[in-house]
SEGULO-205149 format. One line per field, with one value per residue: residue number from 1; z, x, y of N, C-alpha, C in turn. Coordinates in steps of 0.2 Angstrom, whole numbers. Layout:
// SEGULO-205149
seq <- c(NUM	...)
n_z <- c(Z	...)
n_x <- c(X	...)
n_y <- c(Y	...)
ca_z <- c(Z	...)
ca_x <- c(X	...)
ca_y <- c(Y	...)
c_z <- c(Z	...)
c_x <- c(X	...)
c_y <- c(Y	...)
END
This chain:
// SEGULO-205149
seq <- c(1	2	3	4	5	6	7	8	9	10	11	12	13	14	15	16	17	18	19	20	21	22	23	24	25	26	27	28	29	30	31	32	33	34	35	36	37	38	39	40	41	42	43	44	45	46	47	48	49	50	51	52	53	54	55	56	57	58	59	60	61	62	63	64	65	66	67	68	69	70	71	72	73	74	75	76	77	78	79	80	81	82	83	84	85	86	87	88	89	90	91	92	93	94	95	96	97	98	99	100	101	102	103	104	105	106	107	108	109	110	111	112	113	114	115	116	117	118	119	120	121	122	123	124	125	126	127	128	129	130	131	132	133	134	135	136	137	138	139	140	141	142	143	144	145	146	147	148	149	150	151	152	153	154	155	156	157	158	159	160	161	162	163	164	165	166	167	168	169	170	171	172	173	174	175	176	177	178	179	180	181	182	183	184	185	186	187	188	189	190	191	192	193	194	195	196	197	198	199	200	201	202	203	204	205	206	207	208	209	210	211	212	213	214	215	216	217	218	219	220	221	222	223	224	225	226	227	228	229	230	231	232	233	234	235	236	237	238	239	240	241	242	243	244	245	246	247	248	249	250	251	252	253	254	255	256	257	258	259	260	261	262	263	264	265	266	267	268	269	270	271	272	273	274	275	276	277	278	279	280	281	282	283	284	285	286	287	288	289	290	291	292	293	294	295	296	297	298	299	300	301	302	303	304	305	306	307	308	309	310	311	312	313	314	315	316	317	318	319	320	321	322	323	324	325	326	327	328	329	330	331	332	333	334	335	336	337	338	339	340	341	342	343	344	345	346	347	348	349	350	351	352	353	354	355	356	357	358	359	360	361	362	363	364	365	366	367	368	369	370	371	372	373	374	375	376	377	378	379	380	381	382	383	384	385	386	387	388	389	390	391	392	393	394	395	396	397	398	399	400	401	402	403	404	405	406	407	408	409	410	411	412	413	414	415	416	417	418	419	420	421	422	423	424	425	426	427	428	429	430	431	432	433	434	435	436	437	438	439	440	441	442	443	444	445	446	447	448	449	450	451	452	453	454	455	456	457	458	459	460	461	462	463	464	465	466	467	468	469	470	471	472	473	474	475	476	477	478	479	480	481	482)
n_z <- c(1	4	-5	-17	-14	-14	-28	-33	-26	-35	-48	-45	-41	-56	-61	-55	-58	-71	-76	-69	-75	-91	-87	-86	-95	-104	-100	-101	-117	-131	-142	-159	-178	-183	-172	-170	-180	-181	-171	-173	-185	-180	-169	-174	-182	-183	-181	-180	-192	-203	-198	-205	-216	-218	-213	-227	-235	-229	-222	-211	-203	-195	-181	-171	-173	-169	-156	-155	-156	-149	-137	-139	-137	-125	-121	-128	-128	-134	-127	-117	-125	-123	-110	-110	-117	-110	-99	-107	-109	-96	-92	-101	-98	-86	-87	-96	-85	-75	-80	-91	-94	-93	-91	-79	-80	-92	-95	-86	-97	-107	-105	-104	-113	-129	-139	-131	-118	-122	-135	-140	-127	-124	-136	-144	-153	-162	-160	-147	-142	-150	-147	-134	-137	-143	-137	-127	-135	-138	-128	-124	-136	-129	-119	-122	-129	-139	-137	-135	-133	-138	-151	-152	-148	-160	-170	-162	-166	-178	-183	-179	-185	-200	-201	-188	-191	-200	-192	-182	-190	-193	-179	-176	-186	-184	-172	-173	-182	-173	-164	-169	-169	-172	-182	-192	-202	-212	-210	-197	-191	-197	-189	-175	-175	-178	-172	-168	-183	-188	-180	-185	-198	-201	-194	-205	-213	-210	-210	-225	-229	-222	-228	-239	-239	-234	-244	-256	-251	-251	-242	-238	-240	-240	-251	-258	-272	-278	-285	-288	-286	-280	-272	-265	-259	-250	-244	-236	-225	-219	-215	-206	-196	-192	-185	-172	-169	-164	-161	-172	-187	-200	-209	-213	-223	-220	-224	-219	-206	-213	-210	-199	-201	-209	-203	-193	-199	-203	-194	-189	-200	-199	-184	-187	-197	-188	-180	-186	-192	-179	-172	-182	-181	-164	-164	-176	-179	-173	-177	-190	-189	-183	-195	-203	-199	-199	-210	-219	-213	-214	-230	-232	-225	-233	-245	-242	-228	-220	-215	-202	-186	-179	-185	-186	-174	-173	-181	-172	-160	-164	-168	-154	-149	-158	-150	-138	-140	-144	-132	-125	-127	-121	-116	-127	-132	-143	-143	-134	-121	-119	-134	-139	-130	-129	-141	-141	-130	-136	-142	-135	-127	-136	-138	-126	-127	-135	-131	-125	-133	-150	-166	-161	-149	-145	-142	-129	-125	-123	-130	-138	-145	-154	-158	-160	-150	-142	-153	-154	-143	-143	-153	-149	-141	-150	-162	-165	-167	-179	-186	-199	-199	-210	-215	-225	-227	-228	-220	-211	-203	-197	-183	-175	-179	-172	-157	-157	-155	-164	-175	-189	-202	-215	-229	-239	-248	-253	-256	-246	-234	-217	-205	-199	-210	-227	-238	-256	-261	-274	-273	-272	-275	-262	-262	-256	-264	-265	-253	-250	-260	-254	-243	-246	-249	-238	-224	-213	-210	-203	-205	-206	-207	-209	-213	-224	-229	-225	-227	-242	-243	-235	-228	-211	-197	-185	-174	-169	-168	-164	-162	-161	-163	-176	-190	-199	-190	-183	-182	-189	-187	-196	-201	-215	-219	-215)
n_x <- c(4	9	16	10	4	13	17	5	7	16	12	1	10	14	4	-1	10	9	-3	-1	11	5	-5	-1	3	-6	-13	-2	-3	-6	-18	-20	-21	-28	-34	-44	-50	-56	-63	-70	-79	-88	-93	-99	-110	-127	-135	-138	-139	-133	-121	-116	-117	-107	-95	-92	-82	-71	-55	-59	-66	-84	-83	-75	-79	-91	-91	-84	-96	-105	-99	-98	-111	-112	-103	-94	-81	-67	-56	-63	-61	-49	-47	-56	-47	-38	-42	-47	-33	-28	-38	-35	-22	-27	-31	-23	-11	-19	-28	-22	-15	1	18	23	32	34	24	24	36	29	21	29	35	35	26	12	17	21	15	1	-7	-9	-13	-27	-35	-40	-31	-29	-41	-43	-31	-35	-46	-39	-30	-41	-47	-37	-36	-48	-45	-37	-44	-51	-66	-82	-90	-100	-93	-84	-85	-93	-83	-75	-81	-83	-69	-67	-74	-68	-52	-45	-33	-34	-43	-38	-27	-34	-41	-38	-36	-49	-56	-50	-53	-68	-69	-65	-75	-86	-98	-95	-104	-109	-121	-124	-138	-139	-128	-131	-139	-134	-127	-129	-132	-119	-115	-122	-117	-105	-106	-111	-102	-92	-97	-98	-86	-83	-90	-83	-72	-74	-80	-68	-60	-65	-65	-60	-50	-35	-21	-4	1	12	25	29	25	33	37	50	52	39	42	53	49	39	49	55	43	43	54	52	42	46	58	60	66	74	75	68	61	68	76	90	105	116	121	121	125	121	105	103	105	97	85	89	90	76	65	72	67	54	51	54	44	33	36	39	26	18	24	20	6	-5	-15	-17	-6	-11	-19	-10	-2	-10	-18	-5	-1	-10	-12	2	2	-9	-4	7	3	-3	-7	7	16	18	22	12	5	14	13	4	7	16	10	1	11	17	5	4	17	10	1	8	17	7	3	13	14	14	26	41	54	65	62	64	69	58	54	68	67	55	59	71	64	53	65	69	57	57	67	66	59	66	77	80	68	55	55	50	36	37	32	40	41	28	15	7	4	-8	-18	-14	-13	-27	-32	-27	-34	-46	-46	-43	-50	-67	-83	-88	-77	-67	-59	-46	-37	-22	-24	-36	-33	-21	-28	-41	-37	-37	-50	-55	-50	-57	-70	-75	-78	-83	-71	-62	-57	-44	-36	-48	-58	-68	-80	-78	-75	-70	-58	-64	-63	-60	-64	-60	-45	-33	-17	-10	-3	4	-1	-14	-18	-18	-29	-40	-41	-45	-59	-66	-74	-65	-53	-43	-27	-21	-8	2	17	19	29	39	32	23	26	14	7	5	15	7	6	16	17	28	40	31	30	26	30	20	10	15	11	6	-1	-7	-12	-17	-12	-16)
n_y <- c(-6	6	8	10	20	31	28	33	46	52	53	62	76	74	78	90	100	99	105	118	123	125	131	144	146	146	160	169	168	176	178	170	172	162	154	164	164	151	156	167	161	153	160	173	167	165	154	138	133	143	142	131	137	145	138	130	133	130	120	112	99	99	97	104	119	118	114	128	136	135	136	150	154	159	169	182	185	177	175	165	154	151	146	135	128	125	118	105	103	98	89	79	77	71	59	53	50	42	33	27	11	9	12	22	31	32	39	52	56	60	70	79	83	91	94	92	98	113	115	110	113	128	135	138	129	114	106	101	95	85	79	72	65	57	49	45	35	24	20	12	3	-1	-8	-15	-25	-20	-11	1	16	16	20	31	40	40	45	56	62	61	68	81	84	81	76	69	59	52	47	37	30	17	10	11	2	-11	-13	-14	-24	-35	-34	-40	-53	-69	-81	-93	-95	-82	-72	-74	-70	-56	-53	-54	-45	-32	-19	-16	-16	-5	5	6	9	19	28	26	32	45	50	49	60	69	69	72	84	92	89	98	112	129	134	138	127	118	113	99	105	96	79	67	48	47	60	59	49	53	66	57	52	64	70	60	61	73	75	67	70	84	94	99	109	105	107	120	121	124	119	118	111	96	82	79	82	73	59	59	60	45	36	40	34	21	18	19	11	-1	-1	-5	-15	-23	-23	-29	-43	-46	-46	-49	-43	-29	-24	-22	-12	-3	1	5	17	23	26	30	42	45	48	53	69	69	72	87	93	98	105	113	115	108	100	89	87	78	69	63	62	49	42	39	33	21	15	12	1	-7	-9	-11	-27	-34	-48	-55	-51	-57	-53	-47	-33	-24	-18	-8	-1	6	12	20	29	35	43	51	56	65	74	81	88	96	106	114	117	121	124	125	132	145	143	145	155	169	179	189	179	184	200	207	207	219	229	228	235	249	251	250	263	273	273	276	272	277	278	270	255	248	237	229	213	200	188	190	200	194	193	204	208	198	200	213	211	204	213	223	224	234	225	227	218	210	217	222	224	212	200	188	177	175	162	158	170	182	189	201	209	218	235	250	262	255	253	268	272	265	269	283	280	282	293	293	284	273	266	249	239	223	215	227	236	252	266	277	295	305	296	296	287	278	271	256	239	226	211	199	181	177	184	191	193	206	222	238	254	265	284	293	306	324)
ca_z <- c(0	4	-14	-21	-12	-16	-35	-36	-25	-39	-53	-43	-42	-63	-65	-54	-61	-78	-74	-68	-82	-97	-86	-84	-102	-107	-95	-105	-122	-135	-149	-167	-183	-186	-168	-172	-187	-178	-164	-176	-190	-174	-165	-179	-186	-176	-179	-182	-201	-203	-197	-208	-221	-216	-213	-231	-236	-220	-225	-207	-202	-192	-175	-165	-176	-167	-150	-154	-157	-141	-132	-141	-136	-116	-119	-134	-127	-138	-121	-115	-129	-121	-103	-112	-121	-103	-96	-110	-110	-90	-92	-104	-93	-78	-92	-97	-79	-71	-84	-96	-88	-94	-85	-75	-83	-100	-93	-87	-101	-113	-104	-102	-121	-132	-139	-125	-112	-124	-140	-140	-121	-124	-143	-142	-158	-162	-158	-140	-140	-153	-143	-129	-140	-146	-129	-124	-141	-139	-119	-125	-139	-126	-113	-124	-135	-141	-129	-142	-133	-141	-158	-152	-148	-166	-173	-164	-168	-188	-186	-176	-188	-204	-197	-182	-192	-203	-185	-179	-194	-192	-175	-178	-192	-179	-166	-177	-185	-168	-158	-171	-166	-178	-184	-200	-206	-215	-208	-189	-191	-197	-182	-169	-178	-181	-169	-171	-192	-188	-178	-188	-206	-199	-192	-212	-220	-209	-213	-230	-229	-219	-233	-247	-237	-234	-250	-258	-248	-255	-238	-242	-239	-243	-255	-262	-276	-284	-284	-291	-281	-275	-269	-259	-252	-246	-240	-231	-222	-217	-209	-198	-193	-189	-179	-170	-165	-165	-159	-175	-192	-205	-214	-214	-229	-221	-228	-216	-204	-217	-207	-193	-206	-213	-197	-190	-204	-204	-186	-187	-202	-194	-178	-189	-199	-182	-176	-189	-190	-173	-170	-183	-178	-159	-167	-183	-182	-170	-182	-196	-185	-184	-200	-208	-196	-200	-219	-220	-210	-218	-236	-231	-224	-241	-249	-238	-222	-217	-217	-198	-179	-176	-190	-186	-167	-172	-184	-167	-156	-168	-165	-148	-147	-159	-145	-133	-142	-145	-126	-120	-129	-118	-113	-134	-134	-142	-142	-128	-119	-117	-139	-142	-124	-131	-148	-138	-126	-139	-146	-129	-124	-140	-138	-122	-127	-141	-126	-125	-138	-158	-167	-155	-139	-143	-139	-121	-125	-121	-135	-141	-150	-160	-157	-163	-143	-142	-155	-154	-137	-146	-160	-147	-138	-154	-167	-164	-171	-185	-190	-204	-201	-217	-217	-231	-227	-224	-213	-204	-202	-192	-176	-174	-177	-166	-151	-159	-154	-172	-178	-197	-204	-222	-233	-244	-253	-257	-258	-244	-225	-216	-198	-202	-219	-234	-243	-263	-264	-277	-269	-275	-270	-261	-260	-253	-267	-265	-245	-250	-264	-252	-237	-251	-249	-232	-221	-206	-210	-201	-210	-200	-211	-209	-219	-228	-225	-232	-229	-245	-241	-236	-225	-205	-194	-178	-167	-171	-161	-165	-158	-162	-164	-184	-194	-201	-184	-183	-184	-189	-186	-199	-207	-222	-219	-219)
ca_x <- c(0	15	22	5	3	21	15	1	10	23	7	-2	14	14	-3	-2	15	7	-7	1	12	1	-12	3	6	-12	-13	6	-6	-11	-22	-19	-29	-32	-37	-48	-53	-62	-69	-76	-86	-95	-96	-103	-116	-132	-139	-133	-141	-129	-113	-117	-117	-102	-91	-93	-76	-65	-54	-60	-74	-88	-83	-73	-83	-97	-89	-84	-101	-108	-95	-101	-117	-112	-97	-93	-75	-64	-52	-63	-58	-41	-48	-57	-42	-34	-48	-46	-26	-30	-40	-30	-14	-30	-31	-16	-11	-24	-32	-19	-10	7	23	21	37	34	16	27	41	26	18	35	37	35	17	9	17	21	13	-7	-10	-11	-15	-34	-36	-43	-27	-29	-46	-40	-28	-39	-50	-35	-28	-48	-49	-30	-37	-54	-43	-33	-48	-57	-70	-87	-89	-101	-92	-78	-86	-94	-78	-73	-85	-81	-62	-65	-76	-62	-48	-46	-28	-35	-47	-33	-24	-38	-46	-35	-40	-58	-56	-49	-60	-73	-67	-63	-80	-89	-99	-95	-109	-109	-124	-125	-142	-140	-122	-133	-144	-131	-122	-136	-130	-111	-115	-127	-111	-100	-109	-113	-95	-88	-100	-95	-78	-82	-92	-75	-65	-78	-81	-62	-56	-69	-64	-58	-46	-28	-18	1	3	19	25	32	22	37	38	56	49	35	46	59	44	38	55	57	38	43	59	50	39	50	65	57	71	80	71	70	59	73	79	97	110	124	122	118	127	114	99	102	106	90	80	88	86	68	65	74	62	45	49	56	37	28	39	37	19	14	27	18	0	-6	-23	-15	-2	-14	-22	-4	0	-19	-17	3	2	-17	-9	8	1	-13	1	12	-1	-7	-7	12	19	20	25	8	5	19	12	-3	10	21	5	-1	19	18	-1	5	21	8	-3	13	18	1	4	19	14	17	33	46	59	67	55	70	69	53	57	73	65	52	62	73	58	54	69	69	52	59	76	64	56	74	83	78	65	48	56	46	32	36	28	45	39	19	13	6	4	-15	-22	-10	-15	-34	-32	-24	-39	-54	-46	-41	-57	-73	-87	-85	-69	-67	-53	-42	-32	-21	-25	-38	-32	-19	-36	-46	-35	-37	-59	-56	-48	-64	-76	-79	-79	-81	-65	-62	-50	-41	-35	-54	-62	-76	-81	-78	-72	-65	-57	-68	-59	-62	-64	-53	-39	-28	-9	-9	3	3	-6	-20	-21	-23	-34	-47	-43	-51	-68	-72	-73	-62	-50	-37	-24	-18	-3	5	22	20	33	41	27	25	25	6	5	9	13	6	9	20	21	34	40	28	33	24	31	14	8	14	5	8	-5	-5	-18	-16	-8	-23)
ca_y <- c(-1	11	8	11	28	32	30	41	54	56	55	68	77	75	81	98	104	100	110	125	126	126	137	151	148	152	166	173	169	181	173	174	174	152	152	168	161	148	159	170	159	150	167	177	164	168	150	132	133	149	140	127	138	149	134	127	134	128	113	107	97	102	98	110	123	117	116	137	141	132	144	158	156	162	175	187	184	174	171	160	148	149	142	128	121	123	113	99	100	96	82	75	75	66	52	50	48	38	29	23	4	8	13	27	35	34	43	57	59	61	75	84	83	99	95	92	104	120	114	112	116	134	138	137	126	110	100	99	91	79	73	71	59	50	47	39	31	21	19	11	2	-8	-11	-24	-23	-21	-5	8	22	18	21	36	43	37	49	63	63	60	76	87	87	76	71	63	54	47	43	34	27	8	7	9	-3	-16	-11	-15	-31	-38	-33	-44	-60	-74	-83	-99	-91	-75	-70	-74	-64	-49	-51	-54	-39	-26	-14	-15	-14	3	10	5	12	26	31	27	38	51	49	49	66	74	69	74	91	95	90	103	117	135	138	136	119	119	105	99	108	90	74	61	43	49	66	59	44	57	70	55	52	68	68	54	64	79	71	62	77	91	100	99	109	99	113	128	120	126	112	118	104	90	75	78	79	64	54	60	56	38	35	43	30	15	18	19	2	-6	0	-6	-23	-27	-23	-35	-46	-47	-47	-47	-38	-22	-22	-17	-6	2	0	8	21	27	25	36	48	50	47	62	75	72	76	92	95	95	111	115	108	105	95	84	83	74	62	59	56	43	34	37	28	15	10	10	-5	-13	-12	-16	-34	-37	-55	-58	-51	-62	-50	-42	-25	-16	-13	-6	3	11	16	26	32	41	48	55	60	71	79	84	93	100	110	119	117	122	130	126	134	150	142	147	163	177	183	185	175	190	206	207	211	227	233	230	239	253	254	254	269	278	271	273	268	282	277	262	250	247	232	226	206	197	183	193	204	190	191	210	206	192	205	219	209	201	220	221	228	235	221	230	212	207	226	221	222	206	197	183	175	171	159	157	176	183	194	205	211	224	238	256	264	249	255	275	271	259	276	288	279	283	299	293	280	272	258	245	235	217	217	232	243	259	270	285	302	307	289	292	280	281	266	252	232	222	206	192	177	175	189	193	196	212	228	245	257	272	288	298	315	329)
c_z <- c(0	-3	-17	-20	-16	-25	-38	-31	-31	-44	-51	-44	-49	-65	-62	-58	-70	-79	-73	-73	-87	-94	-84	-92	-106	-105	-100	-113	-126	-142	-154	-171	-182	-178	-168	-177	-185	-175	-168	-183	-185	-173	-169	-185	-180	-175	-181	-191	-203	-203	-201	-214	-223	-217	-221	-235	-233	-223	-215	-205	-198	-184	-170	-169	-170	-160	-150	-152	-150	-137	-133	-138	-127	-117	-127	-133	-128	-132	-119	-119	-126	-112	-103	-115	-117	-99	-100	-111	-102	-89	-95	-102	-85	-83	-93	-90	-75	-72	-88	-90	-93	-89	-85	-79	-87	-98	-93	-92	-107	-110	-104	-110	-124	-135	-136	-120	-115	-130	-140	-131	-121	-130	-143	-149	-158	-161	-152	-139	-141	-149	-138	-131	-142	-140	-127	-130	-139	-130	-121	-129	-135	-120	-116	-131	-136	-136	-136	-139	-135	-148	-157	-150	-156	-170	-172	-166	-175	-189	-180	-180	-194	-202	-193	-185	-196	-197	-183	-185	-193	-185	-174	-181	-189	-174	-167	-179	-177	-162	-161	-169	-172	-179	-194	-206	-205	-210	-200	-188	-191	-191	-177	-169	-177	-178	-169	-181	-191	-184	-183	-197	-207	-197	-200	-216	-216	-209	-219	-231	-227	-225	-239	-245	-237	-239	-255	-256	-251	-251	-240	-238	-245	-247	-260	-269	-281	-283	-286	-285	-277	-271	-264	-254	-249	-243	-235	-224	-217	-212	-203	-194	-192	-182	-174	-165	-169	-163	-165	-183	-198	-211	-216	-223	-229	-220	-223	-210	-209	-214	-203	-197	-208	-208	-195	-194	-205	-199	-187	-193	-199	-188	-182	-191	-195	-180	-180	-186	-183	-169	-175	-183	-171	-161	-173	-184	-177	-176	-188	-193	-186	-189	-204	-206	-199	-207	-221	-218	-215	-224	-236	-231	-231	-244	-248	-234	-219	-216	-209	-190	-178	-180	-189	-178	-170	-174	-177	-162	-158	-167	-160	-145	-150	-152	-140	-135	-143	-138	-123	-122	-127	-114	-121	-134	-136	-143	-136	-128	-122	-129	-140	-136	-125	-134	-145	-133	-129	-142	-140	-128	-130	-141	-132	-121	-133	-136	-125	-130	-147	-157	-162	-148	-139	-141	-130	-119	-121	-125	-136	-146	-155	-156	-157	-155	-143	-146	-157	-147	-140	-151	-158	-144	-144	-161	-166	-168	-180	-190	-195	-204	-208	-215	-224	-232	-224	-220	-208	-200	-197	-186	-175	-173	-171	-160	-152	-156	-161	-176	-186	-199	-213	-225	-239	-250	-256	-258	-253	-237	-225	-211	-200	-208	-223	-237	-248	-264	-267	-274	-275	-272	-268	-258	-259	-258	-266	-259	-247	-253	-259	-248	-239	-250	-243	-229	-217	-204	-206	-203	-203	-205	-206	-214	-226	-227	-228	-232	-235	-243	-240	-231	-217	-200	-185	-173	-173	-165	-165	-159	-157	-164	-174	-184	-196	-195	-181	-184	-184	-191	-191	-201	-212	-218	-219	-223)
c_x <- c(6	18	17	5	8	19	10	3	12	16	3	2	15	9	-3	4	14	2	-6	5	8	-6	-6	4	0	-13	-11	0	-8	-13	-20	-22	-29	-34	-43	-52	-57	-68	-75	-81	-89	-98	-101	-109	-121	-135	-136	-135	-134	-122	-113	-115	-110	-96	-92	-85	-69	-64	-53	-65	-78	-87	-81	-77	-88	-98	-88	-92	-105	-106	-97	-106	-117	-109	-97	-85	-72	-59	-55	-63	-51	-41	-52	-52	-37	-36	-47	-40	-26	-32	-37	-26	-18	-29	-28	-14	-12	-25	-30	-16	-3	12	24	29	38	27	19	31	36	22	24	38	32	27	13	8	15	18	5	-11	-12	-13	-21	-35	-39	-38	-28	-34	-46	-35	-30	-42	-46	-34	-34	-48	-44	-35	-43	-52	-40	-36	-49	-59	-77	-91	-94	-97	-89	-80	-89	-88	-74	-74	-84	-74	-63	-71	-71	-58	-46	-39	-29	-40	-44	-29	-27	-39	-42	-36	-46	-59	-56	-52	-66	-75	-67	-69	-88	-90	-100	-101	-108	-114	-126	-131	-143	-132	-125	-135	-140	-126	-125	-134	-122	-112	-118	-120	-109	-100	-109	-106	-90	-91	-100	-89	-78	-84	-86	-72	-68	-77	-75	-60	-60	-68	-60	-51	-39	-24	-12	2	8	20	27	27	25	37	43	53	45	40	50	55	42	42	55	50	40	50	54	44	40	57	63	60	76	74	73	66	61	75	88	102	117	124	118	120	120	108	97	102	100	85	81	87	78	65	66	67	54	46	50	49	31	29	37	30	17	18	22	11	-4	-10	-20	-10	-4	-17	-16	-3	-4	-17	-10	4	-6	-15	-3	7	-3	-8	4	8	-4	-5	1	18	22	21	19	3	9	15	6	2	14	15	3	8	16	11	1	12	15	1	2	14	14	-1	10	18	15	23	39	52	59	64	58	70	63	52	60	69	58	57	67	67	56	58	69	61	52	64	71	60	60	76	77	69	57	48	54	41	31	32	34	43	33	21	11	3	-3	-19	-20	-14	-23	-36	-33	-31	-46	-53	-46	-46	-64	-76	-89	-82	-68	-60	-49	-36	-31	-21	-31	-38	-28	-26	-40	-43	-36	-46	-58	-57	-53	-69	-79	-82	-76	-74	-65	-57	-48	-37	-41	-59	-69	-74	-80	-75	-69	-65	-61	-65	-65	-64	-59	-50	-36	-22	-10	-3	0	-2	-14	-23	-24	-29	-41	-47	-46	-59	-70	-68	-68	-60	-42	-33	-21	-13	1	11	20	23	34	35	26	22	16	4	9	8	13	8	11	21	20	36	37	32	31	25	24	10	9	14	9	3	-4	-12	-13	-17	-15	-20)
c_y <- c(9	13	11	18	31	34	34	46	58	57	60	75	80	81	90	102	104	106	118	127	129	132	143	151	150	156	171	172	174	177	174	171	165	150	157	169	157	150	161	169	157	157	171	173	162	161	144	130	137	146	136	128	142	144	129	127	132	123	110	105	100	104	101	115	124	117	124	138	138	137	150	161	161	167	176	186	178	170	169	154	145	144	133	125	119	117	107	98	93	89	77	72	70	58	46	45	42	31	22	16	6	12	21	34	38	39	51	61	61	68	81	87	89	98	96	97	111	122	116	113	121	137	135	134	119	104	96	93	84	74	71	65	53	47	42	33	24	18	14	6	-5	-10	-18	-19	-24	-15	0	15	24	23	28	42	44	43	56	65	64	69	83	88	81	69	64	59	50	42	39	28	16	6	5	3	-12	-19	-15	-22	-35	-37	-38	-52	-64	-78	-89	-95	-85	-70	-70	-68	-58	-46	-47	-46	-31	-19	-11	-12	-8	7	13	8	19	31	33	31	44	53	53	57	70	74	74	84	93	97	96	110	123	137	133	132	120	111	105	102	102	83	68	56	46	56	65	53	49	63	66	53	59	72	66	58	71	78	68	67	82	97	103	102	109	104	118	127	123	120	112	113	98	82	74	79	74	61	54	57	48	34	37	36	23	13	16	11	-2	-6	-5	-16	-28	-28	-28	-42	-49	-48	-44	-41	-32	-21	-19	-14	2	5	6	13	27	28	30	41	51	52	54	67	75	75	84	96	94	100	114	109	107	100	90	81	78	65	59	56	48	38	33	33	21	11	9	2	-9	-15	-14	-22	-37	-44	-57	-57	-57	-59	-48	-35	-24	-12	-9	0	10	14	22	29	38	45	56	59	68	77	84	90	97	107	115	122	118	126	131	129	142	149	144	153	169	181	182	181	179	196	211	211	216	230	234	234	246	256	253	260	275	278	270	270	272	281	269	261	248	243	230	217	203	191	185	196	200	191	197	212	205	197	213	216	207	210	219	227	227	230	224	224	209	214	226	221	213	207	193	182	174	167	157	163	178	190	197	209	217	228	246	259	260	252	263	275	270	265	280	288	280	290	300	287	278	266	256	238	229	217	220	237	248	262	275	290	302	302	293	288	282	277	260	244	228	216	201	186	174	184	194	196	203	217	234	249	264	278	292	306	319	334)
END
């Protein structure tokens, strides 16, 4: 009992430290355009029907928009999303620490990694909710079969983000097959499994709907410039390395450390292939689940979502979950257990290293993630309702509008008023001539620009806000000289 109490105390200490660190980061965080785009799309929709129409051009499923829409019925302040995101992260840590039957060391090391600690935990997008649901999904997968809650969780996660749909699909497939009650008679087979078949069909149809809708959306996706087989294979290896070793920036194109670049890609590929082979060797059905999910996600990422750390984070979560499935079958291990433990240890150590070293360390918020809040405060004090705010880009303007309570802004790149970005509209390249021309349409204009430097004579700079992690989240406020 004393040993048990000591273990619980260790877990509660880890839980408390995680909650405090992520809470402080959430308080310090300034929301940026991706977060506030999601919020504004939901909060500016008066009804659920209007929301459904508004998100038609968004490359995300409806799930998180519905979540934001519900929250926005109670408050007009987007900062509440930070609170809900923090609560989700704390709940995720509780499920991981106290519900998953894995070594405590693995649990604690995972929470200390860059993705759960300083990545998804305080940036209020759909990734933290997806992480929570994925951890719960793996828990149910390891616990047993025939639990309808599993399919409910699978349905929600498929409607949160398409990357999480891919990451969970293989586990849902095998869980479904393992839950089937067998029979030599087809009619009896259908009768015995009618509820399971209904759940599986509903899930499959929802996945098809999500994939179709997202593939038809006009929202920007960074697709690869090349599509050759060799290029895609190389891209897949870089994706795996980016997920496993986030302390190194594989996307920068910097060739100064080519040896480390190649070495990490080789080690990442070796760990990944070993994980697949070990999973198939231990338990063929679990191996299929691991293979299907990983291949779907990597192929999907190689063809689209694969530009930023939050995309690589989903692949890391899947690799971590795959190791949990492998280690959850430790009775069937016909190889030394230290081999998968060593591979997972290398990845977890790399995640912790990335907290302090590498391109993701700026997630500690030593610099603001965005200067939108400061800029919006200035505009509240200096631009009343008779004043027209003119911005050069609707995508960066979203963060300003969000902190102004969804105030309509004139976006020069589309020549229209709006709050959130409306993808699919024709845009024009905005120069200072376009900004000045736009300002002349209104009696009391104020210009807010991002990445538009060296204003011409006749444009007076009032205030500038710099230091944001994202360069295009630095804003300059100007007026036309009288």
